[in-house]
ZALOTOR-360625 format. One record per residue (C-alpha): x, y, z; residue in three letters. Coordinates in nm, 2 decimals, always signed. Layout:
<nodes>
+--------+--------+--------+--------+
:   east :  north :     up : residu :
+--------+--------+--------+--------+
:      X :      Y :      Z :    ALA :
...
+--------+--------+--------+--------+
</nodes>
This chain:
<nodes>
+--------+--------+--------+--------+
:   east :  north :     up : residu :
+--------+--------+--------+--------+
:  +0.00 :  -0.01 :  +0.01 :    MET :
:  +0.12 :  +0.34 :  -0.09 :    LYS :
:  +0.02 :  +0.59 :  +0.17 :    ILE :
:  +0.08 :  +0.96 :  +0.19 :    ALA :
:  +0.06 :  +1.12 :  +0.56 :    PHE :
:  -0.09 :  +1.43 :  +0.65 :    PHE :
:  +0.04 :  +1.46 :  +1.02 :    TRP :
:  +0.21 :  +1.72 :  +1.28 :    THR :
:  +0.25 :  +1.66 :  +1.62 :    PRO :
:  +0.45 :  +1.44 :  +1.82 :    ALA :
:  +0.19 :  +1.11 :  +1.89 :    PHE :
:  +0.15 :  +1.14 :  +1.53 :    SER :
:  +0.52 :  +1.11 :  +1.49 :    ALA :
:  +0.53 :  +0.79 :  +1.72 :    LYS :
:  +0.26 :  +0.63 :  +1.50 :    ILE :
:  +0.43 :  +0.71 :  +1.21 :    LEU :
:  +0.77 :  +0.56 :  +1.37 :    GLU :
:  +0.55 :  +0.22 :  +1.38 :    ASP :
:  +0.43 :  +0.24 :  +1.09 :    LEU :
:  +0.72 :  +0.20 :  +0.89 :    LEU :
:  +0.79 :  -0.10 :  +1.04 :    LYS :
:  +0.55 :  -0.28 :  +0.81 :    TYR :
:  +0.64 :  -0.43 :  +0.50 :    ASP :
:  +0.34 :  -0.40 :  +0.32 :    ASN :
:  +0.37 :  -0.02 :  +0.38 :    ILE :
:  +0.56 :  +0.22 :  +0.15 :    ASP :
:  +0.52 :  +0.57 :  +0.25 :    ILE :
:  +0.69 :  +0.80 :  -0.02 :    PRO :
:  +0.56 :  +1.13 :  +0.16 :    LEU :
:  +0.50 :  +1.30 :  +0.46 :    VAL :
:  +0.28 :  +1.62 :  +0.49 :    VAL :
:  +0.32 :  +1.86 :  +0.80 :    SER :
:  +0.26 :  +2.19 :  +0.91 :    GLN :
:  +0.53 :  +2.49 :  +0.86 :    PRO :
:  +0.77 :  +2.48 :  +1.11 :    ASP :
:  +0.72 :  +2.72 :  +1.35 :    LYS :
:  +0.97 :  +2.99 :  +1.55 :    PRO :
:  +0.96 :  +2.92 :  +1.89 :    VAL :
:  +1.15 :  +3.06 :  +2.20 :    TRP :
:  +1.28 :  +3.43 :  +2.22 :    ARG :
:  +1.54 :  +3.38 :  +1.97 :    LYS :
:  +1.26 :  +3.25 :  +1.70 :    LYS :
:  +1.46 :  +2.97 :  +1.58 :    GLU :
:  +1.25 :  +2.75 :  +1.34 :    LEU :
:  +1.17 :  +2.40 :  +1.51 :    LEU :
:  +1.10 :  +2.12 :  +1.28 :    PRO :
:  +0.80 :  +1.97 :  +1.35 :    THR :
:  +0.80 :  +1.60 :  +1.50 :    PRO :
:  +0.68 :  +1.42 :  +1.21 :    VAL :
:  +0.94 :  +1.60 :  +1.02 :    LYS :
:  +1.18 :  +1.48 :  +1.24 :    ASN :
:  +1.09 :  +1.12 :  +1.16 :    VAL :
:  +1.08 :  +1.14 :  +0.78 :    SER :
:  +1.41 :  +1.33 :  +0.78 :    ASN :
:  +1.54 :  +1.04 :  +1.00 :    LEU :
:  +1.37 :  +0.77 :  +0.76 :    SER :
:  +1.46 :  +0.95 :  +0.43 :    ASN :
:  +1.10 :  +1.02 :  +0.37 :    ILE :
:  +1.02 :  +1.33 :  +0.17 :    GLU :
:  +0.86 :  +1.57 :  +0.37 :    CYS :
:  +0.65 :  +1.90 :  +0.23 :    ARG :
:  +0.53 :  +2.19 :  +0.45 :    GLN :
:  +0.29 :  +2.39 :  +0.22 :    PRO :
:  +0.14 :  +2.71 :  +0.37 :    GLU :
:  -0.17 :  +2.64 :  +0.23 :    LYS :
:  -0.33 :  +2.32 :  +0.02 :    ILE :
:  -0.64 :  +2.47 :  -0.11 :    LYS :
:  -0.57 :  +2.60 :  -0.47 :    TRP :
:  -0.20 :  +2.48 :  -0.49 :    ASN :
:  -0.21 :  +2.33 :  -0.79 :    ASP :
:  +0.15 :  +2.25 :  -0.77 :    GLU :
:  +0.12 :  +2.03 :  -0.49 :    PHE :
:  -0.21 :  +1.88 :  -0.62 :    LYS :
:  -0.01 :  +1.74 :  -0.92 :    ASP :
:  +0.27 :  +1.60 :  -0.73 :    TYR :
:  +0.00 :  +1.40 :  -0.49 :    LEU :
:  -0.14 :  +1.26 :  -0.83 :    LYS :
:  +0.21 :  +1.16 :  -1.00 :    SER :
:  +0.27 :  +0.94 :  -0.67 :    LEU :
:  -0.02 :  +0.69 :  -0.77 :    ASP :
:  -0.15 :  +0.66 :  -0.38 :    LEU :
:  -0.37 :  +0.39 :  -0.21 :    ASP :
:  -0.46 :  +0.63 :  +0.07 :    PHE :
:  -0.40 :  +0.97 :  +0.23 :    ILE :
:  -0.39 :  +0.93 :  +0.60 :    VAL :
:  -0.46 :  +1.25 :  +0.79 :    VAL :
:  -0.43 :  +1.29 :  +1.18 :    VAL :
:  -0.42 :  +1.60 :  +1.37 :    ALA :
:  -0.28 :  +1.80 :  +1.06 :    TYR :
:  -0.50 :  +2.11 :  +1.19 :    TRP :
:  -0.62 :  +2.19 :  +0.82 :    LYS :
:  -0.94 :  +2.10 :  +0.64 :    ILE :
:  -0.82 :  +1.89 :  +0.36 :    ILE :
:  -1.02 :  +2.02 :  +0.04 :    PRO :
:  -1.25 :  +1.79 :  -0.18 :    LYS :
:  -1.01 :  +1.78 :  -0.48 :    ASP :
:  -0.74 :  +1.66 :  -0.29 :    ILE :
:  -0.93 :  +1.42 :  -0.09 :    LEU :
:  -1.05 :  +1.25 :  -0.45 :    GLU :
:  -0.68 :  +1.17 :  -0.55 :    ILE :
:  -0.58 :  +0.84 :  -0.37 :    PRO :
:  -0.72 :  +0.55 :  -0.52 :    LYS :
:  -0.91 :  +0.44 :  -0.21 :    HIS :
:  -0.99 :  +0.80 :  -0.06 :    TRP :
:  -0.87 :  +0.96 :  +0.24 :    CYS :
:  -0.86 :  +0.80 :  +0.59 :    ILE :
:  -0.86 :  +1.00 :  +0.93 :    ASN :
:  -0.80 :  +0.89 :  +1.24 :    ILE :
:  -0.99 :  +1.04 :  +1.56 :    HIS :
:  -0.95 :  +1.01 :  +1.90 :    TRP :
:  -1.33 :  +0.95 :  +2.02 :    SER :
:  -1.65 :  +0.75 :  +1.95 :    ILE :
:  -1.78 :  +0.92 :  +1.69 :    LEU :
:  -2.04 :  +1.12 :  +1.65 :    PRO :
:  -1.96 :  +1.21 :  +2.00 :    LYS :
:  -1.67 :  +1.46 :  +2.04 :    TYR :
:  -1.61 :  +1.56 :  +1.69 :    ARG :
:  -1.37 :  +1.82 :  +1.63 :    TRP :
:  -1.02 :  +1.91 :  +1.77 :    ALA :
:  -1.01 :  +1.84 :  +2.15 :    SER :
:  -1.19 :  +1.48 :  +2.22 :    PRO :
:  -0.95 :  +1.35 :  +2.45 :    ILE :
:  -0.97 :  +1.70 :  +2.65 :    GLN :
:  -1.36 :  +1.68 :  +2.66 :    GLU :
:  -1.37 :  +1.30 :  +2.77 :    SER :
:  -1.15 :  +1.40 :  +3.09 :    ILE :
:  -1.36 :  +1.73 :  +3.16 :    LEU :
:  -1.66 :  +1.50 :  +3.16 :    ASN :
:  -1.55 :  +1.24 :  +3.36 :    TRP :
:  -1.54 :  +0.94 :  +3.15 :    ASP :
:  -1.37 :  +0.64 :  +3.21 :    ASN :
:  -1.34 :  +0.49 :  +2.85 :    GLU :
:  -1.31 :  +0.64 :  +2.51 :    THR :
:  -1.23 :  +0.53 :  +2.14 :    TRP :
:  -0.98 :  +0.55 :  +1.89 :    LEU :
:  -1.20 :  +0.57 :  +1.49 :    THR :
:  -1.10 :  +0.53 :  +1.17 :    ILE :
:  -1.31 :  +0.70 :  +0.92 :    MET :
:  -1.34 :  +0.81 :  +0.56 :    PHE :
:  -1.30 :  +1.17 :  +0.52 :    MET :
:  -1.51 :  +1.45 :  +0.36 :    ASN :
:  -1.47 :  +1.84 :  +0.41 :    GLU :
:  -1.68 :  +1.90 :  +0.70 :    ASN :
:  -1.46 :  +1.77 :  +1.00 :    MET :
:  -1.55 :  +1.40 :  +1.15 :    ASP :
:  -1.88 :  +1.35 :  +0.98 :    GLU :
:  -1.82 :  +1.07 :  +0.70 :    TRP :
:  -1.87 :  +0.73 :  +0.78 :    ASP :
:  -1.66 :  +0.49 :  +1.04 :    ILE :
:  -1.45 :  +0.22 :  +0.93 :    LEU :
:  -1.34 :  +0.07 :  +1.24 :    SER :
:  -1.30 :  +0.13 :  +1.60 :    THR :
:  -1.10 :  +0.04 :  +1.94 :    GLN :
:  -1.18 :  +0.11 :  +2.31 :    LYS :
:  -0.93 :  +0.26 :  +2.54 :    VAL :
:  -0.97 :  +0.25 :  +2.90 :    ASP :
:  -0.94 :  +0.58 :  +3.09 :    ILE :
:  -0.80 :  +0.55 :  +3.42 :    ASP :
:  -0.84 :  +0.83 :  +3.73 :    ILE :
:  -0.45 :  +0.89 :  +3.69 :    ARG :
:  -0.44 :  +0.93 :  +3.31 :    ASP :
:  -0.35 :  +1.29 :  +3.19 :    THR :
:  -0.39 :  +1.33 :  +2.81 :    GLN :
:  -0.04 :  +1.20 :  +2.77 :    THR :
:  -0.12 :  +0.85 :  +2.90 :    GLU :
:  -0.43 :  +0.82 :  +2.68 :    ILE :
:  -0.23 :  +0.91 :  +2.40 :    PHE :
:  -0.01 :  +0.66 :  +2.48 :    ASP :
:  -0.23 :  +0.40 :  +2.51 :    LYS :
:  -0.39 :  +0.53 :  +2.14 :    PHE :
:  -0.04 :  +0.51 :  +2.03 :    ASN :
:  +0.01 :  +0.12 :  +2.11 :    GLU :
:  -0.30 :  +0.04 :  +1.92 :    ILE :
:  -0.32 :  +0.28 :  +1.62 :    ALA :
:  -0.05 :  +0.16 :  +1.40 :    PRO :
:  -0.21 :  -0.22 :  +1.42 :    ARG :
:  -0.58 :  -0.07 :  +1.40 :    LEU :
:  -0.46 :  +0.11 :  +1.09 :    LEU :
:  -0.31 :  -0.11 :  +0.89 :    VAL :
:  -0.55 :  -0.37 :  +0.95 :    SER :
:  -0.83 :  -0.15 :  +0.85 :    THR :
:  -0.66 :  -0.01 :  +0.53 :    LEU :
:  -0.61 :  -0.38 :  +0.40 :    GLU :
:  -1.01 :  -0.42 :  +0.49 :    GLY :
:  -1.09 :  -0.15 :  +0.24 :    VAL :
:  -0.89 :  -0.30 :  -0.04 :    ILE :
:  -1.03 :  -0.62 :  -0.02 :    SER :
:  -1.36 :  -0.49 :  +0.06 :    TRP :
:  -1.39 :  -0.69 :  +0.37 :    ASP :
:  -1.48 :  -0.38 :  +0.59 :    ILE :
:  -1.81 :  -0.29 :  +0.63 :    LYS :
:  -1.83 :  +0.09 :  +0.71 :    TRP :
:  -2.10 :  +0.25 :  +0.90 :    THR :
:  -2.26 :  +0.58 :  +0.85 :    ARG :
:  -2.28 :  +0.82 :  +1.14 :    GLN :
:  -2.61 :  +0.95 :  +1.30 :    ASP :
:  -2.59 :  +1.32 :  +1.31 :    ASP :
:  -2.85 :  +1.33 :  +1.58 :    ASN :
:  -2.62 :  +1.22 :  +1.82 :    LEU :
:  -2.37 :  +1.40 :  +1.77 :    SER :
:  -2.19 :  +1.61 :  +2.00 :    SER :
:  -1.89 :  +1.87 :  +1.95 :    TYR :
:  -1.57 :  +1.99 :  +2.16 :    CYS :
:  -1.59 :  +2.29 :  +2.28 :    THR :
:  -1.31 :  +2.54 :  +2.20 :    LEU :
:  -1.02 :  +2.58 :  +2.44 :    ILE :
:  -0.96 :  +2.91 :  +2.57 :    LYS :
:  -0.69 :  +3.07 :  +2.79 :    LYS :
:  -0.92 :  +3.15 :  +3.03 :    TRP :
:  -1.02 :  +2.77 :  +3.10 :    ASP :
:  -0.66 :  +2.69 :  +3.17 :    TRP :
:  -0.70 :  +2.91 :  +3.51 :    GLU :
:  -0.77 :  +2.72 :  +3.82 :    ILE :
:  -1.10 :  +2.83 :  +4.05 :    ASN :
:  -1.08 :  +2.70 :  +4.37 :    PHE :
:  -1.46 :  +2.78 :  +4.42 :    ASN :
:  -1.50 :  +2.43 :  +4.22 :    ASN :
:  -1.45 :  +2.10 :  +4.33 :    SER :
:  -1.17 :  +1.94 :  +4.37 :    ALA :
:  -1.26 :  +1.67 :  +4.13 :    PHE :
:  -1.34 :  +1.93 :  +3.89 :    ASN :
:  -0.98 :  +2.10 :  +3.91 :    ILE :
:  -0.80 :  +1.79 :  +3.93 :    TYR :
:  -1.03 :  +1.65 :  +3.58 :    ASN :
:  -0.88 :  +2.02 :  +3.45 :    LYS :
:  -0.55 :  +1.95 :  +3.53 :    PHE :
:  -0.52 :  +1.57 :  +3.35 :    ARG :
:  -0.70 :  +1.72 :  +3.05 :    ALA :
:  -0.47 :  +2.03 :  +2.99 :    TYR :
:  -0.14 :  +1.81 :  +3.11 :    THR :
:  +0.13 :  +1.85 :  +2.97 :    PRO :
:  -0.03 :  +2.14 :  +2.75 :    TRP :
:  -0.14 :  +2.39 :  +2.86 :    PRO :
:  -0.10 :  +2.28 :  +3.21 :    TRP :
:  -0.34 :  +2.45 :  +3.47 :    ILE :
:  -0.25 :  +2.72 :  +3.68 :    TYR :
:  -0.31 :  +3.04 :  +3.92 :    THR :
:  -0.13 :  +3.32 :  +4.04 :    TYR :
:  +0.11 :  +3.35 :  +4.35 :    TYR :
:  +0.25 :  +3.69 :  +4.41 :    LYS :
:  +0.12 :  +3.82 :  +4.10 :    TRP :
:  +0.34 :  +3.55 :  +3.90 :    LYS :
:  +0.20 :  +3.25 :  +3.69 :    LYS :
:  +0.21 :  +2.94 :  +3.93 :    LEU :
:  +0.16 :  +2.58 :  +3.73 :    SER :
:  +0.05 :  +2.30 :  +3.89 :    ILE :
:  +0.24 :  +2.01 :  +3.73 :    GLU :
:  +0.15 :  +1.72 :  +3.94 :    SER :
:  -0.15 :  +1.67 :  +4.19 :    CYS :
:  -0.42 :  +1.46 :  +4.30 :    PHE :
:  -0.76 :  +1.51 :  +4.51 :    PHE :
:  -1.00 :  +1.38 :  +4.77 :    ASP :
:  -1.34 :  +1.45 :  +4.84 :    ARG :
:  -1.28 :  +1.48 :  +5.20 :    ASP :
:  -1.53 :  +1.78 :  +5.29 :    ASN :
:  -1.43 :  +1.77 :  +5.66 :    LEU :
:  -1.12 :  +2.03 :  +5.61 :    VAL :
:  -1.36 :  +2.29 :  +5.49 :    SER :
:  -1.53 :  +2.28 :  +5.82 :    GLU :
:  -1.19 :  +2.43 :  +5.94 :    TRP :
:  -1.03 :  +2.63 :  +5.71 :    PHE :
:  -1.18 :  +2.87 :  +5.44 :    ASP :
:  -1.19 :  +2.79 :  +5.05 :    VAL :
:  -0.86 :  +2.91 :  +4.90 :    TRP :
:  -0.65 :  +2.83 :  +5.20 :    ASP :
:  -0.32 :  +2.64 :  +5.16 :    VAL :
:  -0.27 :  +2.39 :  +5.45 :    VAL :
:  -0.01 :  +2.14 :  +5.53 :    GLU :
:  -0.18 :  +1.84 :  +5.73 :    LEU :
:  -0.11 :  +1.49 :  +5.76 :    GLU :
:  -0.29 :  +1.29 :  +5.49 :    TYR :
:  -0.43 :  +0.95 :  +5.59 :    GLU :
:  -0.52 :  +0.81 :  +5.28 :    HIS :
:  -0.17 :  +0.74 :  +5.18 :    ASN :
:  -0.25 :  +0.57 :  +4.81 :    GLU :
:  -0.04 :  +0.89 :  +4.65 :    ILE :
:  +0.33 :  +0.88 :  +4.79 :    LEU :
:  +0.25 :  +0.60 :  +5.07 :    PRO :
:  +0.61 :  +0.68 :  +5.22 :    TRP :
:  +0.53 :  +1.08 :  +5.24 :    GLN :
:  +0.33 :  +1.16 :  +5.63 :    LYS :
:  +0.24 :  +1.51 :  +5.51 :    LYS :
:  +0.11 :  +1.68 :  +5.18 :    TYR :
:  +0.01 :  +2.05 :  +5.09 :    ILE :
:  -0.36 :  +2.10 :  +5.02 :    TRP :
:  -0.57 :  +2.35 :  +4.87 :    ILE :
:  -0.89 :  +2.41 :  +5.02 :    VAL :
:  -1.18 :  +2.38 :  +4.70 :    CYS :
:  -1.54 :  +2.45 :  +4.77 :    MET :
:  -1.59 :  +2.06 :  +4.75 :    GLU :
:  -1.31 :  +1.86 :  +4.87 :    GLY :
:  -0.91 :  +1.94 :  +4.87 :    ILE :
:  -0.66 :  +1.96 :  +4.59 :    LEU :
:  -0.33 :  +1.78 :  +4.68 :    ILE :
:  -0.04 :  +1.95 :  +4.55 :    ILE :
:  +0.30 :  +1.75 :  +4.46 :    LEU :
:  +0.46 :  +1.97 :  +4.19 :    ASP :
:  +0.47 :  +2.29 :  +4.10 :    VAL :
:  +0.63 :  +2.57 :  +3.84 :    LYS :
:  +0.65 :  +2.93 :  +3.94 :    LEU :
:  +0.68 :  +3.18 :  +3.63 :    GLU :
:  +1.06 :  +3.15 :  +3.46 :    TRP :
:  +1.13 :  +2.90 :  +3.72 :    LYS :
:  +1.20 :  +2.50 :  +3.70 :    LYS :
:  +0.94 :  +2.26 :  +3.79 :    LYS :
:  +1.02 :  +2.16 :  +4.17 :    VAL :
:  +0.83 :  +1.96 :  +4.43 :    SER :
:  +0.60 :  +2.13 :  +4.66 :    ILE :
:  +0.81 :  +2.11 :  +4.95 :    PHE :
:  +1.08 :  +2.24 :  +4.77 :    ASP :
:  +0.93 :  +2.53 :  +4.71 :    PHE :
:  +0.82 :  +2.60 :  +5.05 :    ILE :
:  +1.18 :  +2.62 :  +5.13 :    ASN :
:  +1.23 :  +2.90 :  +4.93 :    GLY :
:  +0.85 :  +3.02 :  +4.99 :    GLN :
:  +0.78 :  +2.98 :  +5.35 :    LYS :
:  +0.49 :  +3.23 :  +5.33 :    GLU :
:  +0.31 :  +2.99 :  +5.09 :    PHE :
:  +0.16 :  +2.78 :  +5.42 :    LEU :
:  -0.12 :  +2.95 :  +5.51 :    ASP :
:  -0.16 :  +3.15 :  +5.17 :    TYR :
:  -0.53 :  +3.22 :  +5.09 :    ASN :
:  -0.56 :  +3.29 :  +4.70 :    PHE :
:  -0.84 :  +3.52 :  +4.74 :    ILE :
:  -0.74 :  +3.74 :  +5.01 :    THR :
:  -0.38 :  +3.82 :  +4.91 :    ASN :
+--------+--------+--------+--------+
</nodes>
């Protein structure tokens, strides 16, 4: 099978690495987003997929636009492709490109469609307390995530899983499921399923203010937000007018604490339910409207990530701090 891949981020690169191990897969082209300037020096950083393609001697093209790009379209036609496979390319694929491969274009999506269409299904699953999600492989059309489903596979979500762990689980199953699906399309052994638009739901657009912690929420909701936005963009609050990112945390529904302390109080107390770090006797808590958020690692703006106790060694006044009154 001759395939061109339209992929960009790190989890896509891992899938590409695994697919290159299959003898029946020929990948003459990888298409990725243009390199982006990063950090203060504005140096161009290659996309993760481009790095893999370079190491594997696969041509990588990074067109600024693919719509009305006749040169790019003619090049795709010259490759005599069986499939184009798209994962998190982050651009709409126009119809004239969708029709180029012999067997249409295939998309990998991280939910059980038609639930959680659009760009952030894993984050949406975590925020909604789901205990499972699905990897869906589907045909593509010009409308995002709306065409026929070819195959699915369930992935369990553990209460400790951040988006990183969930992507790792997807990466384990995606190459094998994709290859078997493509083989099934060629042999006509797969029966595709039309989506029921009446059952559709859509991911909300992630906004900058979604990342900020509001301790008036329950500790469980804040913890789910942490899981959804780790390792990017992280959740944060402000301490002494500087952004304080929460880089590791847990929660407890224990509401007895709120009888002794105010919401938004920082408290150091012994923790009887020592499932997190059994050898540790004390924890740093922040009191929420319901339950407590247990802080393990933090990163103050322009500083390195440190454990909460190392942070307190340099910020003694953090203990007994209140995020409302200060």
